C-alpha positions in Angstrom: -32.6 -2.3 9.4 -34.8 -4.6 12.2 -33.0 -8.1 11.3 -29.6 -5.8 12.1 -31.4 -4.8 15.6 -32.9 -8.7 16.8 -28.8 -10.0 16.1 -27.9 -7.2 18.3 -30.4 -8.5 21.3 -29.6 -11.4 21.0 -25.5 -10.5 21.3 -26.4 -8.0 24.2 -28.1 -11.1 26.0 -24.9 -13.3 25.6 -22.7 -11.0 26.9 -25.1 -10.3 29.5 -24.8 -14.2 30.4 -21.0 -13.0 30.4 -21.0 -10.2 32.8 -22.7 -12.2 35.3 -20.0 -14.8 36.1 -18.7 -14.7 39.1 -15.0 -14.4 37.7 -15.2 -12.0 34.9 -14.1 -8.9 36.4 -10.9 -10.8 36.2 -10.9 -11.6 32.9 -8.6 -10.5 30.2 -11.7 -8.8 27.6 -13.0 -7.5 31.2 -12.8 -3.4 29.6 -13.2 -4.5 26.1 -16.2 -6.7 27.2 -18.3 -3.9 29.4 -17.5 -1.4 26.4 -19.3 -3.2 23.9 -22.3 -3.7 26.2 -22.4 0.1 26.5 -21.8 0.5 23.0 -25.4 -2.0 22.1 -27.4 -1.1 25.0 -27.3 2.2 24.0 -28.4 1.0 20.5 -31.2 -1.5 21.6 -32.7 1.6 24.1 -32.5 4.1 20.9 -34.3 1.0 19.1 -37.1 0.8 21.3 -37.8 4.4 22.0 -38.0 5.1 18.0 -40.8 2.0 18.1 -42.8 4.1 21.1 -42.7 6.9 19.6 -43.7 5.5 16.2 -46.5 3.9 17.7 -47.4 7.0 19.7 -47.5 8.9 16.3 -49.7 6.3 14.4 -52.3 6.4 17.2 -52.0 10.3 17.0 -52.8 9.5 13.3 -55.9 8.4 14.1 -57.7 10.4 16.0 -56.6 13.2 13.6 -58.7 11.3 10.8 -61.3 10.3 13.0 -61.8 13.9 13.5 -64.3 13.5 16.3 -63.0 16.0 18.9 -61.1 19.2 17.5 -59.6 19.4 21.0 -58.1 16.1 21.1 -57.2 16.5 17.1 -55.4 19.9 17.8 -53.5 17.9 20.5 -53.1 15.0 18.6 -51.6 17.3 16.1 -49.2 19.1 18.2 -47.8 15.8 19.7 -47.2 14.6 16.6 -44.9 17.7 15.5 -42.4 17.0 18.4 -42.7 13.1 17.9 -42.1 13.7 14.0 -38.8 15.3 15.1 -37.5 12.6 17.4 -38.6 9.4 15.0 -36.3 11.5 12.8 -33.6 12.2 15.3 -33.8 8.9 16.7 -33.4 7.1 13.3 -30.7 9.1 12.3 -28.8 8.0 16.2 -29.2 3.9 15.1 -28.0 4.9 11.8 -24.8 6.4 13.2 -24.6 3.0 15.7 -25.2 1.1 12.9 -22.4 2.7 10.5 -19.0 0.9 9.9 -16.3 2.1 13.3 -13.2 2.6 13.0 -12.2 -0.3 15.7 -8.9 2.1 16.8 -11.3 5.3 17.5 -11.4 4.1 21.3 -8.3 3.5 22.0 -5.7 6.3 24.2 -2.9 8.3 21.7 1.0 9.3 21.4 0.8 12.2 19.2 4.1 13.8 18.6 5.2 17.4 16.5 8.0 18.1 14.9 8.7 21.5 13.6 9.4 21.5 9.8 9.9 24.3 7.6 10.4 27.9 9.0 12.9 27.7 11.6 12.4 29.2 14.6 9.0 30.9 13.8 8.0 26.7 13.1 9.4 26.0 16.8 7.5 28.6 18.4 4.0 27.5 16.4 5.1 23.8 17.6 4.5 25.4 21.1 1.2 26.4 20.9 0.5 23.6 19.0 1.5 21.2 21.9 -0.6 23.9 23.6 -3.9 23.9 21.3 -3.8 20.3 21.9 -3.1 20.1 25.4 -6.0 22.2 26.3 -8.6 20.6 23.5 -7.4 17.3 25.4 -8.1 18.5 29.0 -11.4 19.5 27.8 -12.5 16.7 27.0 -12.2 14.9 30.2 -8.6 12.6 28.7 -5.7 12.9 30.6 -3.0 14.4 29.0 0.7 13.9 29.9 4.1 15.0 28.1 6.6 11.6 27.4 9.5 14.0 25.8 9.9 17.9 25.0 13.0 19.5 23.6 12.2 22.8 24.0 14.4 25.7 21.4 16.3 28.5 22.5 14.0 31.1 21.8 11.2 29.4 23.8 9.3 26.8 20.9 9.8 23.5 20.8 12.7 21.1 18.4 9.6 18.3 19.4 7.0 17.0 21.8 5.5 13.3 22.5 2.4 13.7 24.4 0.6 10.5 25.7 -4.0 11.1 25.5 -5.3 8.7 27.6 -8.6 8.1 27.6 -11.7 6.7 25.8 -12.1 7.6 22.1 -8.9 9.4 22.2 -8.0 8.7 18.7 -11.7 9.2 17.6 -10.9 13.2 18.4 -7.4 13.4 17.3 -7.1 11.3 14.6 -7.8 13.8 12.4 -4.7 16.0 13.5 -2.7 14.2 11.8 -0.1 15.7 8.3 1.5 19.2 7.9 0.2 22.2 10.0 0.8 25.5 8.3 1.0 29.0 9.8 0.8 32.9 8.0 2.1 35.5 10.2 4.5 38.0 11.1 7.1 36.2 13.8 8.1 38.3 16.5 12.4 38.8 14.8 10.4 40.1 11.9 11.5 44.2 11.4 9.6 44.5 8.2 6.9 43.7 8.9 6.5 40.6 6.4 4.0 38.0 6.6 6.0 34.7 6.9 4.6 30.4 6.3 5.8 27.8 8.2 4.9 24.5 8.8 4.2 21.8 12.1 4.1 18.0 11.3 1.6 16.3 13.9 1.5 12.7 14.0 -1.1 10.6 16.1 -0.7 7.1 17.0 -3.5 4.9 18.4 -1.4 3.9 21.7 -0.5 0.0 21.6 -1.4 -2.2 24.2 0.8 -5.1 24.6 -1.8 -7.9 23.5 -2.1 -5.9 20.1 2.1 -5.9 19.6 4.7 -7.8 21.4 8.0 -6.7 21.1 10.5 -9.2 22.7 13.0 -8.2 25.3 16.1 -8.8 23.3 15.6 -6.5 20.2 16.0 -3.8 22.3 18.6 -1.9 23.6 18.7 0.2 26.9 20.6 3.2 27.6 20.6 5.4 30.5 20.9 9.0 30.5 21.1 12.0 32.5 18.2 14.0 32.3 18.4 18.4 30.8 15.8 20.9 31.8 13.7 21.9 34.3 12.9 19.2 37.2 14.7 20.2 40.9 18.3 19.1 42.0 17.7 14.8 40.7 18.2 16.7 37.3 21.8 16.6 36.1 22.5 13.9 39.2 21.0 10.3 38.3 20.8 8.9 34.9 16.9 8.9 35.1 16.2 9.3 31.6 15.7 6.9 29.0 16.5 6.1 26.1 15.2 2.6 23.8 16.8 1.2 20.8 14.1 -1.1 18.6 17.6 -2.8 17.3 15.3 -4.5 14.1 14.2 -1.7 13.1 16.2 1.4 14.5 13.9 3.2 16.1 14.4 5.6 18.7 12.3 6.2 21.8 14.0 8.9 24.5 11.3 10.4 27.5 13.2 12.5 30.5 9.9 13.6 31.9 9.8 11.3 34.7 11.9 11.5 38.4 12.4 8.0 38.0 14.0 5.8 35.3 11.1 2.8 36.1 8.7 5.5 34.6 10.5 7.0 32.3 11.3 3.3 30.6 7.3 2.2 31.3 6.6 5.4 29.4 9.2 5.5 26.1 7.9 1.4 25.9 4.7 2.5 25.5 5.8 5.1 22.5 8.2 1.8 20.9 4.9 -0.2 20.8 2.9 2.8 19.5 5.3 3.6 16.8 5.7 -0.3 16.0 2.1 -0.9 15.9 2.1 2.3 13.7 4.2 0.8 11.3 2.2 -2.5 10.8 -0.8 -0.6 9.7 1.4 1.4 7.1 2.2 -1.8 5.6 -1.7 -2.3 5.5 -2.7 0.7 4.4 0.2 1.3 1.8 -1.8 -2.0 0.2 -4.7 0.6 -0.7 -2.9 3.6 -1.7 -3.3 5.5 1.8 -0.1 5.7 3.7 0.6 7.4 6.6 4.0 9.3 4.9 1.2 9.9 2.2 -0.6 12.4 5.3 2.8 13.7 6.8 4.7 13.7 3.9 8.5 15.6 4.2 6.7 18.6 5.8 6.9 20.8 2.8 5.0 23.9 2.9 3.2 23.1 -0.5 2.5 19.6 1.3 -1.0 21.0 4.3 -4.0 19.9 5.7 -4.8 23.1 7.7 -3.8 27.2 7.5 -3.8 29.1 10.2 -3.7 33.0 9.0 -3.2 35.1 11.6 -3.6 38.8 9.9 -7.4 37.3 8.9 -8.0 35.9 12.0 -8.5 32.6 10.3 -7.9 28.8 9.9 -8.8 26.7 6.8 -8.9 22.9 6.8 -8.2 21.7 2.9 -9.0 18.1 3.4 -13.0 19.9 3.1 -11.7 22.6 1.8 -13.6 24.9 4.8 -12.5 28.3 6.6 -13.4 28.8 10.4 -13.1 32.4 11.2 -12.6 32.3 15.0 -8.7 31.6 14.6 -8.0 33.1 18.4 -11.2 30.2 19.8 -8.8 27.4 18.0 -5.8 28.2 19.9 -7.0 27.6 22.9 -8.1 24.3 21.9 -11.8 24.8 21.1 -11.6 22.1 17.7 -15.1 20.9 18.4 -16.5 22.6 15.0 -13.9 21.8 13.2 -13.4 17.7 13.8 -17.3 17.8 13.6 -17.4 18.9 10.3 -14.0 15.9 9.2 -16.0 13.4 11.2 -19.0 14.1 8.7 -16.9 14.5 5.4 -15.5 11.2 6.6 -19.1 9.7 7.1 -20.3 10.6 3.6 
């Protein structure tokens, strides 16, 4: 570990020299380099705190061994109990800092929610997941904004695409990709029977232009009138945008903004992220870990998580763990589930 820290210290000095250059703020790598600097500084500071704690612990041990002054021995013993916990905590933190990270963890995301099996009940649950993720994102300090939401007749959703902006959004939401199964008595069920429905969720790391460039001639732009709430501008001007990527046939729509330009910018973000995910899929398939295997067809049997309303229980099948606070989870309190999945990933 010491050799790794020494190498990181040298790297930190290099970055500090780079950041001291007058034109650094204007450089393309400003954000990325600043984030790397902040991360390295955390590791080095934790290492220095660990060394100080270990030195203090060793000094107290000498006092305890000498056993000359009972009062000093007691003080040293009590202090070492606290220092022992601190040393252990700092050791865990440093190991966590040094463990391999998903290179996409710091990215913002595009989230897509689509009802699958279960008809209107699936659409209603899809809207509840949309609300749950919006609240969770906001509680973490991220900016959550809709890109395209299509509502069903009974108040649920036919589909929803969200943009969640903020450093580390992907690390919080990446475990949500897959099929979510709900078991409950629908409002339309007169016999009181429990129904099972599913909703698919896809979480895409938001691709920047430097990650993936799209040729302008590969994209067809279609304009149409927005539908749904939006004031007098709706249905009168063609502000909604549909982009078609000709080489792949991918289609992206956006009608959330009243400005045609803003809708086009949002749609292009989604298109870029989907194409980026396709490239990642190709690599993942080589490792037998394609996104398709995570999301599947939306069949009831292909699930990552079950929300059982009669028993107020949420079960994540990847870690085989149940959580008995369903109402709080549906209000966006997902930290306990995410922590369990992170821990399983580390192991």
